[in-house]
N, C-alpha and C positions, 0 to 999 in steps of 0.2 A: 858145341857140334851136332852130328848127329849118332849115335851112339848103336850097337850091336841089341837089338829087343826092342827099339825104338817104331812104333808108329807114325808114318807120318801120310800126306793123302799130294796128292800129284797134281800139283801147277799146270805143267804144260806137255802135250806129248797127245800118241792116240792114247795111254791110258791118264787123262784129265780127270780130276775127280775120286778118282779110286785111291785107296789105302790101303799100303802097301808096308810089308816090315824091311825093316831094315838087317841087311846079315852079315854084313862087312863092310870095308872102303876101302880106296883104291886112292891113287895120287890126286888123280883128276875127277875123281866121282864117289857115290855110293852105290852098293850094291843091295839092289831092292827087289821081292819076292811078293807075290798073293795069292798064290798054291794053285793059282788055275791058269791062266796066261803066262804068267813067269812061278815057276816048280822052283820048289830049292834047289832040283838039279842042274837050272840054268839061270843064275837069278841076275836083272839086267842092272846095267851100269847107266847111273843116270847123273845127272848135273845137280849139286845141290839149291843152286838159284831155282830150281827146277821144284822142290818140296818145301813141306810145310811141316813142323811140329803140330803132332794134336795132340802133344800131353799124354799118351797112353804109350804102356811100353807092355811086350810078352814078356816072358819066362822062356827064353828057345828051348828049352826040353817041353813048355808045354804046346811048343808049335813047330815040332817035331818032324811030324810029316802033311803033307800037304793036307790033306784033309781037317786036319788040327786048324792048320794054320787057316783056313778058306771059315771056318764058323768063327773065328775067333775075331778074324777080320769081320766078317758078318756083324758080327755082334756088338763090334765098335762104330763100326757104322751107324747103326742102329739107334746107337746110345746119342753118336754127334750129332747124328740128323735129327732127335729128340722122339723119333717113333720108339712106338711099346709092344 
């Protein structure tokens, strides 16, 4: 399933296509953040069916601030889309 620190891609909702960091799990969903629309202080609960694994993960210490999280997710997005 989804582990803390996993980077996932949203498949549905307003944030469709964006890359998110898994920061927790609940009985009915997964808590995710992106550092901008969803800062670390207020993660979003998403249905796991609406998320896709990317194969990337981040150290939770390296994503300890919203600024660092946005920067890391931007690098992963660029890498996944093939941009340099």
